[in-house]
C-alpha positions as CSV (number, residue, x, y, z in Angstrom):
1,X,12.5,-9.2,-3.4
2,X,14.1,-6.2,-1.8
3,X,12.7,-4.2,1.1
4,X,11.0,-1.5,-1.1
5,X,9.3,-4.2,-3.1
6,X,8.1,-6.0,0.0
7,X,6.6,-2.8,1.4
8,X,5.0,-2.0,-1.9
9,X,3.5,-5.6,-2.2
10,X,2.1,-5.4,1.3
11,X,0.8,-1.8,0.9
12,X,-1.2,-2.8,-2.2
13,X,-2.5,-6.0,-0.6
14,X,-3.7,-4.2,2.5
15,X,-5.0,-1.2,0.6
16,X,-7.1,-3.4,-1.8
17,X,-8.3,-5.6,1.1
18,X,-9.5,-2.4,2.9
19,X,-11.3,-1.3,-0.3
20,X,-9.2,1.9,-0.6
21,X,-8.2,3.5,-3.9
22,X,-4.7,4.9,-4.1
23,X,-6.3,8.4,-4.0
24,X,-8.3,7.6,-0.8
25,X,-5.2,6.2,0.9
26,X,-3.3,9.2,-0.1
27,X,-5.9,11.5,1.3
28,X,-6.3,9.5,4.6
29,X,-2.5,9.5,5.1
30,X,-1.8,13.0,3.8
31,X,0.6,12.0,1.1
32,X,0.5,12.5,-2.7
33,X,-1.4,9.9,-4.7
34,X,1.5,9.5,-7.2
35,X,3.8,8.8,-4.2
36,X,1.5,6.0,-3.1
37,X,1.8,4.5,-6.6
38,X,5.6,4.7,-6.5
39,X,5.7,3.1,-3.1
40,X,3.5,0.3,-4.3
41,X,5.8,-0.3,-7.4
42,X,8.8,-0.4,-5.1
43,X,10.5,2.6,-6.7
44,X,10.3,5.0,-3.7
45,X,12.5,5.1,-0.6
46,X,9.8,5.7,1.9
47,X,10.4,7.2,5.3
48,X,9.4,5.8,8.7
49,X,7.0,8.7,9.2
50,X,5.3,8.0,5.9
51,X,5.1,4.3,6.7
52,X,3.4,5.2,10.0
53,X,0.9,7.5,8.2
54,X,0.1,4.8,5.7
55,X,-0.3,2.1,8.3
56,X,-2.5,4.4,10.5
57,X,-4.8,5.1,7.5
58,X,-5.1,1.3,6.8
59,X,-5.5,0.6,10.6
60,X,-2.6,-1.9,10.6
61,X,0.8,-1.9,12.3
62,X,3.9,-0.7,10.5
63,X,5.4,-4.2,10.9
64,X,2.7,-5.6,8.7
65,X,4.2,-3.6,5.8
66,X,7.4,-5.7,6.2
67,X,5.8,-9.2,6.1
68,X,7.7,-11.2,3.5
69,X,5.2,-12.8,1.1
70,X,5.4,-16.6,0.4
71,X,7.7,-17.6,-2.4
72,X,4.8,-18.8,-4.5
73,X,2.3,-16.1,-3.6
74,X,0.5,-14.4,-6.5
75,X,0.9,-10.6,-6.7
76,X,-1.9,-8.6,-5.1
77,X,-4.7,-7.9,-7.5
78,X,-5.7,-4.4,-8.4
79,X,-9.1,-3.0,-7.5
80,X,-11.9,-3.0,-10.0
81,X,-11.8,0.2,-12.1
82,X,-14.7,2.7,-11.9
83,X,-16.9,4.1,-9.3
84,X,-18.5,2.2,-6.4
85,X,-22.2,2.6,-6.5
86,X,-24.2,2.5,-3.3
Protein backbone atom coordinates (compact mmCIF):
# COMPACT_ATOMS: atom_id res chain seq x y z
CA UNK A 1 0.00 0.00 0.00
CA UNK A 2 1.43 3.40 -0.93
CA UNK A 3 1.06 6.60 1.13
CA UNK A 4 -1.97 7.87 -0.82
CA UNK A 5 -3.78 4.56 -0.31
CA UNK A 6 -2.97 4.55 3.41
CA UNK A 7 -4.33 8.09 3.79
CA UNK A 8 -7.46 7.16 1.84
CA UNK A 9 -7.99 4.00 3.88
CA UNK A 10 -7.71 5.90 7.16
CA UNK A 11 -9.79 8.84 5.97
CA UNK A 12 -12.68 6.56 5.04
CA UNK A 13 -12.37 4.54 8.26
CA UNK A 14 -12.38 7.68 10.42
CA UNK A 15 -15.14 9.36 8.41
CA UNK A 16 -17.47 6.36 8.65
CA UNK A 17 -16.70 5.90 12.36
CA UNK A 18 -17.67 9.54 12.90
CA UNK A 19 -20.88 9.04 10.90
CA UNK A 20 -19.97 11.64 8.28
CA UNK A 21 -20.92 11.34 4.64
CA UNK A 22 -18.34 12.45 2.09
CA UNK A 23 -20.50 15.52 1.51
CA UNK A 24 -20.59 16.46 5.18
CA UNK A 25 -16.83 15.97 5.56
CA UNK A 26 -16.29 18.12 2.48
CA UNK A 27 -18.48 20.88 3.91
CA UNK A 28 -16.84 20.71 7.34
CA UNK A 29 -13.33 20.84 5.86
CA UNK A 30 -14.12 23.29 3.04
CA UNK A 31 -13.05 20.98 0.19
CA UNK A 32 -14.97 19.60 -2.78
CA UNK A 33 -16.93 16.38 -2.22
CA UNK A 34 -15.48 14.72 -5.30
CA UNK A 35 -12.01 15.55 -3.99
CA UNK A 36 -12.79 13.70 -0.74
CA UNK A 37 -13.78 10.67 -2.83
CA UNK A 38 -10.55 10.81 -4.83
CA UNK A 39 -8.51 11.05 -1.63
CA UNK A 40 -10.33 8.04 -0.19
CA UNK A 41 -9.63 6.05 -3.38
CA UNK A 42 -5.95 6.98 -3.15
CA UNK A 43 -5.85 8.73 -6.51
CA UNK A 44 -5.24 12.27 -5.26
CA UNK A 45 -1.99 13.83 -4.06
CA UNK A 46 -3.34 15.66 -1.04
CA UNK A 47 -1.58 18.68 0.47
CA UNK A 48 -0.64 19.06 4.12
CA UNK A 49 -3.11 21.96 4.42
CA UNK A 50 -5.93 19.78 3.16
CA UNK A 51 -4.91 16.94 5.47
CA UNK A 52 -5.07 19.40 8.38
CA UNK A 53 -8.54 20.57 7.34
CA UNK A 54 -9.82 16.99 7.00
CA UNK A 55 -8.28 15.94 10.33
CA UNK A 56 -9.74 19.01 12.08
CA UNK A 57 -13.20 18.24 10.70
CA UNK A 58 -12.91 14.66 12.00
CA UNK A 59 -11.40 15.84 15.31
CA UNK A 60 -8.32 13.64 14.91
CA UNK A 61 -4.61 14.33 14.53
CA UNK A 62 -3.01 14.43 11.10
CA UNK A 63 -0.76 11.54 12.16
CA UNK A 64 -3.82 9.27 12.45
CA UNK A 65 -4.27 9.58 8.70
CA UNK A 66 -0.85 7.92 8.26
CA UNK A 67 -1.46 4.83 10.46
CA UNK A 68 -0.53 1.75 8.45
CA UNK A 69 -3.40 -0.78 8.60
CA UNK A 70 -2.69 -4.35 9.63
CA UNK A 71 -1.73 -6.66 6.80
CA UNK A 72 -4.91 -8.73 7.22
CA UNK A 73 -7.28 -5.81 7.98
CA UNK A 74 -10.52 -5.68 6.03
CA UNK A 75 -11.19 -2.52 4.00
CA UNK A 76 -13.30 0.11 5.76
CA UNK A 77 -16.98 -0.47 5.11
CA UNK A 78 -19.08 2.22 3.42
CA UNK A 79 -21.86 4.00 5.25
CA UNK A 80 -25.41 2.83 4.71
CA UNK A 81 -27.04 4.59 1.79
CA UNK A 82 -29.98 6.90 2.30
CA UNK A 83 -31.02 9.50 4.79
CA UNK A 84 -30.67 9.21 8.53
CA UNK A 85 -34.02 9.62 10.22
CA UNK A 86 -34.24 11.18 13.65
